[in-house]
TORPA-4810 file (N, C-alpha, C, O; in nm, 3 decimals):
<nodes>
NODE_1_0.710_-6.947_6.553_0.845_-6.895_6.513_0.972_-6.956_6.616_0.954_-6.971_6.736_M
NODE_2_1.072_-6.980_6.564_1.160_-7.088_6.650_1.262_-6.994_6.721_1.297_-6.880_6.692_P
NODE_3_1.293_-7.066_6.813_1.386_-7.007_6.925_1.520_-7.095_6.855_1.513_-7.195_6.784_E
NODE_4_1.620_-7.034_6.892_1.776_-7.119_6.866_1.856_-7.112_6.964_1.895_-7.006_7.013_I
NODE_5_1.896_-7.254_7.010_1.993_-7.274_7.099_2.127_-7.292_7.028_2.139_-7.376_6.939_L
NODE_6_2.242_-7.204_7.072_2.353_-7.224_7.020_2.447_-7.198_7.115_2.419_-7.116_7.203_T
NODE_7_2.572_-7.259_7.115_2.717_-7.232_7.166_2.762_-7.088_7.135_2.833_-7.019_7.207_N
NODE_8_2.709_-7.053_7.014_2.786_-6.886_6.976_2.640_-6.824_6.943_2.590_-6.830_6.831_H
NODE_9_2.578_-6.764_7.054_2.497_-6.647_7.002_2.495_-6.527_6.931_2.406_-6.471_6.867_P
NODE_10_2.632_-6.492_6.962_2.701_-6.372_6.900_2.716_-6.403_6.744_2.660_-6.334_6.658_D
NODE_11_2.785_-6.499_6.719_2.814_-6.525_6.585_2.695_-6.578_6.500_2.694_-6.574_6.377_V
NODE_12_2.612_-6.618_6.563_2.465_-6.658_6.497_2.371_-6.526_6.470_2.302_-6.509_6.370_T
NODE_13_2.382_-6.446_6.568_2.319_-6.305_6.517_2.382_-6.217_6.411_2.316_-6.132_6.351_L
NODE_14_2.539_-6.243_6.386_2.587_-6.193_6.289_2.562_-6.255_6.156_2.540_-6.189_6.054_D
NODE_15_2.568_-6.393_6.164_2.515_-6.459_6.029_2.387_-6.427_5.980_2.362_-6.413_5.860_V
NODE_16_2.292_-6.413_6.089_2.138_-6.378_6.068_2.149_-6.234_6.010_2.100_-6.223_5.897_L
NODE_17_2.203_-6.125_6.063_2.229_-5.988_6.013_2.292_-5.996_5.874_2.255_-5.911_5.792_K
NODE_18_2.383_-6.088_5.838_2.443_-6.082_5.730_2.338_-6.105_5.611_2.351_-6.060_5.498_S
NODE_19_2.234_-6.182_5.656_2.123_-6.248_5.545_2.002_-6.160_5.554_1.898_-6.189_5.495_Q
NODE_20_2.016_-6.047_5.632_1.927_-5.929_5.610_1.823_-5.940_5.738_1.711_-5.888_5.731_G
NODE_21_1.863_-6.002_5.838_1.758_-6.011_5.950_1.808_-5.860_6.034_1.920_-5.809_6.039_A
NODE_22_1.701_-5.823_6.083_1.716_-5.709_6.172_1.689_-5.763_6.311_1.577_-5.780_6.360_Q
NODE_23_1.826_-5.791_6.378_1.856_-5.829_6.515_1.872_-5.704_6.606_1.908_-5.593_6.567_C
NODE_24_1.841_-5.740_6.731_1.872_-5.628_6.843_1.825_-5.479_6.808_1.877_-5.383_6.866_G
NODE_25_1.747_-5.466_6.732_1.695_-5.319_6.678_1.607_-5.272_6.754_1.573_-5.156_6.729_T
NODE_26_1.542_-5.338_6.866_1.450_-5.307_6.958_1.288_-5.331_6.896_1.190_-5.279_6.950_G
NODE_27_1.280_-5.397_6.805_1.177_-5.413_6.721_1.062_-5.470_6.826_1.114_-5.538_6.914_A
NODE_28_0.951_-5.462_6.835_0.872_-5.534_6.897_0.814_-5.661_6.863_0.726_-5.664_6.778_A
NODE_29_0.861_-5.793_6.932_0.808_-5.915_6.877_0.674_-5.947_6.892_0.622_-5.924_7.001_P
NODE_30_0.613_-5.992_6.807_0.442_-6.040_6.799_0.434_-6.149_6.846_0.343_-6.154_6.929_T
NODE_31_0.509_-6.281_6.827_0.495_-6.406_6.867_0.575_-6.426_6.987_0.520_-6.468_7.089_I
NODE_32_0.741_-6.390_6.983_0.811_-6.441_7.073_0.849_-6.351_7.166_0.961_-6.302_7.179_L
NODE_33_0.729_-6.328_7.245_0.714_-6.181_7.310_0.792_-6.187_7.447_0.792_-6.088_7.521_T
NODE_34_0.870_-6.320_7.489_0.946_-6.328_7.586_1.091_-6.308_7.552_1.170_-6.280_7.643_S
NODE_35_1.133_-6.319_7.427_1.258_-6.297_7.379_1.314_-6.160_7.440_1.249_-6.057_7.456_C
NODE_36_1.462_-6.183_7.472_1.529_-6.073_7.514_1.547_-5.968_7.418_1.563_-6.029_7.312_P
NODE_37_1.553_-5.846_7.396_1.573_-5.751_7.300_1.670_-5.764_7.201_1.658_-5.762_7.078_A
NODE_38_1.824_-5.784_7.313_1.934_-5.818_7.221_1.936_-5.967_7.143_2.032_-5.995_7.071_E
NODE_39_1.851_-6.039_7.158_1.842_-6.152_7.102_1.743_-6.187_7.012_1.733_-6.301_6.966_S
NODE_40_1.648_-6.068_6.975_1.529_-6.101_6.892_1.574_-6.047_6.765_1.635_-5.941_6.760_F
NODE_41_1.545_-6.117_6.657_1.544_-6.102_6.503_1.417_-6.102_6.445_1.319_-6.165_6.486_C
NODE_42_1.422_-6.021_6.340_1.300_-6.024_6.245_1.368_-6.047_6.111_1.480_-6.006_6.081_T
NODE_43_1.287_-6.117_6.035_1.330_-6.161_5.904_1.186_-6.108_5.818_1.104_-6.040_5.880_L
NODE_44_1.163_-6.139_5.682_1.069_-6.099_5.588_0.969_-6.218_5.630_0.850_-6.193_5.649_A
NODE_45_1.014_-6.329_5.642_0.913_-6.434_5.685_0.881_-6.489_5.823_0.826_-6.598_5.841_G
NODE_46_0.928_-6.387_5.938_0.886_-6.423_6.059_1.009_-6.385_6.157_1.111_-6.326_6.121_G
NODE_47_0.978_-6.431_6.292_1.081_-6.398_6.390_1.164_-6.527_6.454_1.123_-6.642_6.463_E
NODE_48_1.278_-6.478_6.491_1.374_-6.573_6.574_1.413_-6.510_6.722_1.395_-6.395_6.762_L
NODE_49_1.460_-6.601_6.775_1.542_-6.560_6.893_1.668_-6.652_6.924_1.668_-6.775_6.912_C
NODE_50_1.754_-6.589_6.958_1.892_-6.679_6.956_1.932_-6.677_7.118_1.948_-6.571_7.179_V
NODE_51_1.945_-6.802_7.177_1.989_-6.818_7.292_2.126_-6.889_7.287_2.168_-6.952_7.191_Y
NODE_52_2.186_-6.870_7.400_2.291_-6.938_7.426_2.287_-7.036_7.543_2.204_-7.015_7.631_G
NODE_53_2.372_-7.144_7.554_2.329_-7.251_7.644_2.312_-7.189_7.814_2.252_-7.248_7.904_P
NODE_54_2.381_-7.060_7.827_2.339_-7.012_7.965_2.198_-6.974_7.985_2.135_-6.965_8.090_Q
NODE_55_2.158_-6.951_7.859_2.007_-6.869_7.903_1.911_-7.004_7.855_1.797_-6.962_7.833_A
NODE_56_1.918_-7.130_7.834_1.850_-7.232_7.829_1.704_-7.228_7.930_1.596_-7.276_7.894_L
NODE_57_1.721_-7.178_8.027_1.619_-7.184_8.122_1.532_-7.059_8.071_1.412_-7.081_8.086_E
NODE_58_1.552_-6.966_8.028_1.474_-6.845_7.927_1.396_-6.891_7.837_1.296_-6.828_7.802_E
NODE_59_1.432_-7.022_7.779_1.331_-7.041_7.656_1.226_-7.100_7.708_1.212_-7.163_7.813_M
NODE_60_1.114_-7.057_7.575_0.979_-7.126_7.589_0.964_-7.243_7.515_0.874_-7.316_7.555_T
NODE_61_1.028_-7.283_7.413_1.006_-7.388_7.333_1.073_-7.511_7.367_1.039_-7.620_7.322_Q
NODE_62_1.183_-7.489_7.458_1.251_-7.621_7.462_1.318_-7.590_7.618_1.347_-7.479_7.664_L
NODE_63_1.333_-7.724_7.685_1.331_-7.733_7.844_1.464_-7.783_7.857_1.509_-7.827_7.750_S
NODE_64_1.552_-7.792_7.970_1.669_-7.872_7.999_1.636_-8.005_8.010_1.706_-8.100_7.974_R
NODE_65_1.502_-8.009_8.073_1.468_-8.147_8.076_1.439_-8.237_7.949_1.450_-8.359_7.953_T
NODE_66_1.401_-8.167_7.838_1.372_-8.223_7.740_1.522_-8.261_7.641_1.542_-8.344_7.553_Q
NODE_67_1.592_-8.176_7.693_1.744_-8.197_7.625_1.798_-8.313_7.745_1.844_-8.417_7.697_L
NODE_68_1.798_-8.306_7.852_1.820_-8.420_7.925_1.779_-8.554_7.928_1.848_-8.651_7.959_C
NODE_69_1.639_-8.551_7.888_1.610_-8.664_7.895_1.597_-8.771_7.743_1.546_-8.883_7.734_D
NODE_70_1.656_-8.697_7.648_1.649_-8.774_7.528_1.737_-8.864_7.500_1.823_-8.869_7.588_S
NODE_71_1.751_-8.927_7.426_1.837_-9.069_7.419_1.974_-9.025_7.372_2.079_-9.087_7.388_P
NODE_72_1.959_-8.918_7.315_2.132_-8.854_7.279_2.161_-8.705_7.374_2.234_-8.612_7.341_S
NODE_73_2.097_-8.716_7.474_2.146_-8.605_7.586_2.300_-8.591_7.594_2.379_-8.682_7.620_A
NODE_74_2.326_-8.474_7.569_2.474_-8.456_7.599_2.538_-8.463_7.733_2.475_-8.413_7.826_P
NODE_75_2.654_-8.517_7.756_2.731_-8.534_7.875_2.844_-8.464_7.896_2.892_-8.400_7.802_T
NODE_76_2.904_-8.463_8.024_3.007_-8.370_8.033_3.141_-8.432_7.958_3.244_-8.364_7.947_A
NODE_77_3.129_-8.568_7.909_3.220_-8.647_7.872_3.217_-8.582_7.695_3.321_-8.592_7.631_S
NODE_78_3.114_-8.531_7.642_3.108_-8.497_7.519_3.163_-8.345_7.504_3.166_-8.279_7.400_T
NODE_79_3.203_-8.310_7.624_3.307_-8.172_7.632_3.403_-8.154_7.540_3.490_-8.240_7.557_A
NODE_80_3.427_-8.085_7.453_3.537_-8.090_7.343_3.666_-7.999_7.376_3.777_-8.015_7.325_S
NODE_81_3.628_-7.894_7.476_3.736_-7.822_7.491_3.758_-7.813_7.673_3.688_-7.864_7.760_T
NODE_82_3.876_-7.733_7.684_3.909_-7.768_7.823_3.800_-7.662_7.912_3.771_-7.688_8.029_A
NODE_83_3.763_-7.578_7.862_3.679_-7.459_7.919_3.529_-7.538_7.947_3.472_-7.530_8.055_S
NODE_84_3.480_-7.606_7.842_3.375_-7.682_7.837_3.369_-7.778_7.946_3.278_-7.794_8.028_T
NODE_85_3.481_-7.841_7.935_3.527_-7.974_8.031_3.521_-7.884_8.193_3.458_-7.923_8.292_A
NODE_86_3.581_-7.793_8.187_3.579_-7.715_8.332_3.469_-7.671_8.383_3.447_-7.681_8.503_S
NODE_87_3.373_-7.610_8.288_3.238_-7.554_8.309_3.172_-7.681_8.372_3.136_-7.680_8.490_T
NODE_88_3.152_-7.819_8.273_3.066_-7.895_8.312_3.124_-7.956_8.459_3.044_-7.988_8.547_A
NODE_89_3.247_-7.967_8.475_3.306_-8.036_8.635_3.259_-7.922_8.751_3.233_-7.959_8.866_S
NODE_90_3.252_-7.793_8.714_3.197_-7.719_8.807_3.060_-7.728_8.844_3.018_-7.689_8.953_N
NODE_91_2.971_-7.793_8.729_2.832_-7.801_8.757_2.827_-7.910_8.810_2.710_-7.947_8.815_E
NODE_92_2.914_-7.998_8.862_2.891_-8.136_8.956_2.885_-8.236_8.869_2.956_-8.228_8.768_G
NODE_93_2.798_-8.353_8.890_2.789_-8.460_8.821_2.685_-8.442_8.740_2.631_-8.544_8.696_S
NODE_94_2.639_-8.324_8.705_2.515_-8.313_8.596_2.558_-8.361_8.462_2.656_-8.318_8.401_S
NODE_95_2.459_-8.474_8.414_2.508_-8.511_8.273_2.455_-8.422_8.178_2.464_-8.456_8.061_S
NODE_96_2.407_-8.326_8.201_2.339_-8.228_8.118_2.360_-8.079_8.127_2.269_-7.997_8.135_C
NODE_97_2.503_-8.048_8.124_2.560_-7.901_8.168_2.509_-7.808_8.048_2.484_-7.843_7.932_S
NODE_98_2.501_-7.690_8.099_2.486_-7.592_7.993_2.609_-7.574_7.858_2.595_-7.534_7.742_A
NODE_99_2.720_-7.619_7.930_2.851_-7.599_7.825_2.853_-7.741_7.746_2.916_-7.758_7.643_A
NODE_100_2.771_-7.843_7.813_2.753_-7.976_7.695_2.632_-7.938_7.607_2.631_-7.940_7.484_A
NODE_101_2.569_-7.916_7.657_2.424_-7.870_7.589_2.486_-7.787_7.455_2.466_-7.821_7.338_I
NODE_102_2.560_-7.679_7.496_2.592_-7.599_7.388_2.691_-7.664_7.293_2.652_-7.660_7.176_G
NODE_103_2.794_-7.716_7.309_2.901_-7.793_7.258_2.806_-7.871_7.176_2.820_-7.848_7.056_G
NODE_104_2.716_-7.956_7.205_2.639_-8.082_7.132_2.555_-8.040_7.044_2.519_-8.113_6.951_E
NODE_105_2.507_-7.908_7.061_2.393_-7.854_6.958_2.443_-7.772_6.876_2.373_-7.740_6.780_L
NODE_106_2.570_-7.719_6.890_2.645_-7.619_6.793_2.617_-7.631_6.675_2.574_-7.542_6.601_E
NODE_107_2.647_-7.782_6.639_2.637_-7.815_6.484_2.503_-7.816_6.440_2.477_-7.774_6.327_T
NODE_108_2.390_-7.870_6.534_2.275_-7.874_6.473_2.187_-7.727_6.478_2.094_-7.711_6.400_S
NODE_109_2.220_-7.634_6.566_2.185_-7.484_6.541_2.224_-7.416_6.450_2.162_-7.313_6.425_A
NODE_110_2.350_-7.456_6.363_2.432_-7.372_6.251_2.332_-7.404_6.160_2.267_-7.321_6.095_V
NODE_111_2.318_-7.555_6.154_2.243_-7.626_6.010_2.103_-7.575_6.031_2.038_-7.529_5.937_A
NODE_112_2.059_-7.582_6.152_1.881_-7.532_6.173_1.894_-7.371_6.123_1.820_-7.331_6.033_G
NODE_113_1.978_-7.295_6.177_1.979_-7.122_6.124_1.978_-7.141_5.990_1.873_-7.103_5.938_L
NODE_114_2.086_-7.203_5.889_2.102_-7.169_5.792_1.941_-7.253_5.706_1.909_-7.205_5.597_F
NODE_115_1.876_-7.340_5.748_1.793_-7.379_5.677_1.689_-7.266_5.705_1.627_-7.211_5.614_F
NODE_116_1.669_-7.226_5.873_1.561_-7.101_5.860_1.573_-7.023_5.777_1.489_-7.002_5.690_A
NODE_117_1.706_-6.951_5.793_1.747_-6.850_5.671_1.696_-6.862_5.542_1.632_-6.770_5.490_A
NODE_118_1.720_-6.968_5.484_1.684_-7.012_5.352_1.534_-7.010_5.336_1.482_-6.941_5.248_A
NODE_119_1.472_-7.077_5.411_1.315_-7.074_5.445_1.262_-6.944_5.443_1.200_-6.914_5.341_C
NODE_120_1.271_-6.877_5.515_1.250_-6.726_5.540_1.271_-6.654_5.404_1.183_-6.580_5.361_F
NODE_121_1.391_-6.677_5.333_1.440_-6.604_5.228_1.319_-6.644_5.091_1.257_-6.569_5.015_G
NODE_122_1.320_-6.759_5.102_1.217_-6.795_5.007_1.062_-6.773_5.015_0.997_-6.755_4.912_L
NODE_123_1.016_-6.775_5.120_0.896_-6.733_5.162_0.871_-6.554_5.100_0.775_-6.506_5.040_L
NODE_124_1.013_-6.486_5.150_0.992_-6.350_5.136_1.001_-6.350_4.967_0.948_-6.251_4.916_G
NODE_125_1.058_-6.442_4.879_1.078_-6.427_4.744_0.935_-6.423_4.700_0.888_-6.331_4.633_V
NODE_126_0.858_-6.546_4.748_0.741_-6.595_4.676_0.620_-6.489_4.728_0.512_-6.473_4.672_R
NODE_127_0.660_-6.433_4.829_0.563_-6.300_4.872_0.572_-6.208_4.779_0.465_-6.170_4.730_A
NODE_128_0.698_-6.147_4.732_0.726_-6.031_4.656_0.678_-6.080_4.493_0.636_-5.990_4.420_R
NODE_129_0.683_-6.188_4.450_0.685_-6.232_4.318_0.513_-6.228_4.299_0.453_-6.209_4.193_R
NODE_130_0.454_-6.249_4.433_0.313_-6.298_4.410_0.253_-6.130_4.410_0.183_-6.093_4.316_S
NODE_131_0.283_-6.051_4.505_0.247_-5.883_4.480_0.297_-5.845_4.366_0.221_-5.764_4.312_R
NODE_132_0.412_-5.871_4.291_0.407_-5.836_4.169_0.332_-5.851_4.077_0.300_-5.757_4.006_A
NODE_133_0.286_-5.979_4.059_0.175_-6.015_3.967_0.047_-5.980_4.023_-0.045_-6.021_3.952_R
NODE_134_0.003_-5.910_4.139_-0.117_-5.822_4.196_-0.186_-5.958_4.276_-0.308_-5.953_4.283_G
NODE_135_-0.131_-6.060_4.328_-0.220_-6.134_4.378_-0.169_-6.125_4.538_-0.092_-6.041_4.585_G
NODE_136_-0.236_-6.239_4.609_-0.173_-6.215_4.765_-0.066_-6.340_4.756_-0.046_-6.414_4.659_A
NODE_137_-0.014_-6.342_4.864_0.081_-6.456_4.882_0.032_-6.591_4.911_-0.060_-6.599_4.992_A
NODE_138_0.086_-6.716_4.847_0.016_-6.827_4.840_0.072_-6.874_4.944_0.041_-6.985_4.986_E
</nodes>
């Protein structure tokens, strides 16, 4: 089950909820057991955990090292807003600040979010159709 890193976790949670996900309800995770309750979502096809850039260290599937050591690692110079640039400069010369990571990954996370929601939706439709025919989910 995926963890999602985005610069706008609240908006991401709202989008997931608008597509039928149950987020922040206190449901017990079966796979993403370390996900904070307010960030945990369940869908018909699985679980999601939504993190903002400041919570990167809490993630279990992705690390700052993985992001910062990649060839396309975000840098403070990729920061697109004054607040992002300010945050990046406050973190010293780090070429991989939480603010830069969030800005760089925002587009990818939103695209991944919609892909995941679509896949979970399709899996749910297949399971419902299979049950309606009296068979097990394929």
